[in-house]
C-alpha positions as CSV (number, residue, x, y, z in Angstrom):
1,X,58.0,55.4,120.9
2,X,57.8,57.9,123.8
3,X,60.3,60.6,124.6
4,X,61.9,59.1,127.7
5,X,63.7,62.4,128.5
6,X,60.3,64.0,129.3
7,X,57.8,61.2,129.9
8,X,56.7,60.6,133.4
9,X,58.7,58.1,135.4
10,X,55.6,55.9,135.8
11,X,54.8,55.9,132.0
12,X,58.5,55.0,131.3
13,X,58.2,52.1,133.7
14,X,55.0,50.9,132.0
15,X,56.8,51.0,128.7
16,X,59.7,49.0,130.0
17,X,57.4,46.4,131.5
18,X,55.2,46.0,128.5
19,X,57.8,46.2,125.7
20,X,60.8,44.6,127.4
21,X,60.2,42.7,130.6
22,X,57.1,40.8,129.4
23,X,58.7,39.7,126.1
24,X,61.9,38.8,127.9
25,X,60.1,36.5,130.4
26,X,58.8,34.6,127.4
27,X,61.9,34.7,125.2
28,X,64.5,33.7,127.8
29,X,63.4,30.1,128.5
30,X,62.6,29.5,124.8
31,X,66.0,30.7,123.8
32,X,67.6,28.6,126.5
33,X,66.1,25.5,125.0
34,X,67.4,26.5,121.5
35,X,70.9,27.2,122.7
36,X,71.0,23.8,124.4
37,X,69.6,22.1,121.4
38,X,72.2,23.4,118.9
39,X,74.9,22.7,121.5
40,X,73.8,19.1,121.7
41,X,73.1,18.6,117.9
42,X,76.2,20.4,116.6
43,X,78.6,19.3,119.3
44,X,80.8,17.4,116.9
45,X,81.5,20.3,114.5
46,X,80.9,23.5,116.7
47,X,81.2,22.2,120.2
48,X,83.9,24.6,121.3
49,X,81.9,27.7,120.2
50,X,78.5,26.4,121.4
51,X,79.8,25.3,124.8
52,X,80.9,29.0,125.4
53,X,77.6,30.3,124.0
54,X,75.7,27.9,126.3
55,X,77.7,29.0,129.3
56,X,77.5,32.7,128.5
57,X,73.8,32.6,127.7
58,X,73.1,30.8,131.0
59,X,74.9,33.6,132.9
60,X,73.0,36.2,130.8
61,X,69.6,34.6,131.6
62,X,70.4,34.4,135.3
63,X,71.5,38.0,135.4
64,X,68.4,39.1,133.5
65,X,66.0,37.2,135.7
66,X,67.6,38.7,138.8
67,X,67.5,42.2,137.2
68,X,63.8,41.9,136.3
69,X,63.0,40.8,139.9
70,X,64.9,43.7,141.4
71,X,63.1,46.2,139.2
72,X,59.6,44.7,139.4
73,X,59.6,43.8,143.1
74,X,61.4,46.9,144.5
75,X,62.9,49.6,142.3
76,X,59.9,50.3,140.1
77,X,57.6,50.6,143.1
78,X,60.0,53.1,144.7
79,X,60.2,55.1,141.5
80,X,56.4,55.1,141.1
81,X,56.0,56.3,144.7
82,X,58.6,59.0,144.1
83,X,56.7,60.0,140.9
84,X,53.7,60.7,143.1
85,X,55.5,62.2,146.1
86,X,58.8,63.8,145.3
87,X,60.3,63.4,148.8
88,X,64.1,63.4,149.5
89,X,63.8,60.1,151.4
90,X,62.1,58.3,148.5
91,X,64.6,59.7,146.1
92,X,67.5,58.3,148.2
93,X,65.7,54.9,148.2
94,X,65.4,55.1,144.4
95,X,69.0,56.0,143.9
96,X,70.2,53.1,146.1
97,X,68.2,50.7,144.0
98,X,69.5,52.2,140.8
99,X,73.1,51.3,141.8
100,X,72.4,47.6,141.9
101,X,70.4,47.6,138.6
102,X,73.2,49.6,136.9
103,X,75.7,47.0,137.9
104,X,73.4,44.4,136.3
105,X,73.2,46.5,133.1
106,X,77.0,46.6,132.8
107,X,77.2,42.8,133.3
108,X,74.4,42.3,130.7
109,X,76.2,44.5,128.2
110,X,79.5,42.6,128.7
111,X,77.8,39.2,128.4
112,X,76.1,40.2,125.2
113,X,79.4,41.5,123.7
114,X,81.1,38.2,124.7
115,X,78.3,36.2,123.0
116,X,78.7,38.3,119.8
117,X,82.5,37.8,120.0
118,X,82.4,34.0,120.6
119,X,79.9,33.6,117.7
120,X,82.1,35.7,115.4
121,X,79.2,38.2,115.0
122,X,76.6,35.4,114.8
123,X,78.3,33.8,111.8
124,X,76.4,30.8,110.6
125,X,78.7,27.8,109.9
126,X,78.2,25.7,106.7
127,X,77.1,22.8,108.8
128,X,74.2,24.7,110.4
129,X,70.6,23.8,110.4
130,X,67.4,26.0,110.5
131,X,67.3,25.7,114.3
132,X,70.9,27.0,114.5
133,X,70.1,29.9,112.2
134,X,66.9,30.7,114.2
135,X,68.9,30.6,117.5
136,X,71.5,33.0,116.2
137,X,68.8,35.3,114.8
138,X,67.0,35.3,118.1
139,X,70.3,36.0,120.0
140,X,70.8,39.0,117.7
141,X,67.3,40.2,118.3
142,X,67.8,39.8,122.1
143,X,71.0,41.8,121.9
144,X,69.2,44.6,120.0
145,X,66.3,44.6,122.5
146,X,68.6,44.6,125.5
147,X,70.5,47.6,124.1
148,X,67.2,49.5,123.7
149,X,66.1,48.4,127.2
150,X,69.3,49.5,128.8
151,X,69.3,52.9,126.9
152,X,65.7,53.6,128.2
153,X,66.7,52.7,131.7
154,X,69.8,54.8,131.6
155,X,67.8,57.8,130.5
156,X,65.3,57.2,133.3
157,X,68.1,56.7,135.9
158,X,70.0,59.8,134.7
159,X,66.9,61.9,135.1
160,X,66.4,60.6,138.6
161,X,70.0,61.3,139.6
162,X,69.7,64.8,138.3
163,X,66.9,65.4,140.8
164,X,69.4,65.0,143.7
C-alpha cells in the first residue's frame, strides 16, 4: 500500500477508485439482496434485529452511493486539477467539496457503528443459516474496508487543508 501522506493527490485518488469505489459499486447491491433475504427468511426469530439492519443498511447504501457520485463527478476532478495547477481558486473549490464529503464520512461511520451495535458485533444466532453467516461476514468486511477508505480520504483531505 502506498504512503498516502506523501503520494501525489492523483495517485491517491486512483488508489481510492480502484481499491474502494469499484469494489463498493459491486458489493453494495449484492449485500442489499442478502440483507433483504435474511430479513425475509429469519423474520420469525430475528425480525426485530434484521428490520433494523435492513433499515440501517439501506441508509448506508444510499449515503455511500451519493458519496461516490460527489467524489467521482466533482471533487476528484477538482483535486486532480489542483494537483496539476496549484492555484488558490482551485484549492478553495477543493476545500468546499471536502466539507460535503466529510459530512458523508461521519454519517457512514455512525451507520456502520449502529449496524455493529444492532447485530451485537455481528453475533450469529443459533437459528442462522449459511446465507445469514455470509451476510454478517460481508457486513464486517464492508465495515473494515470503509474504515480504511475513510482513513485514506482523511489523510488526503488533511494534506489539502494544510495547503491553505
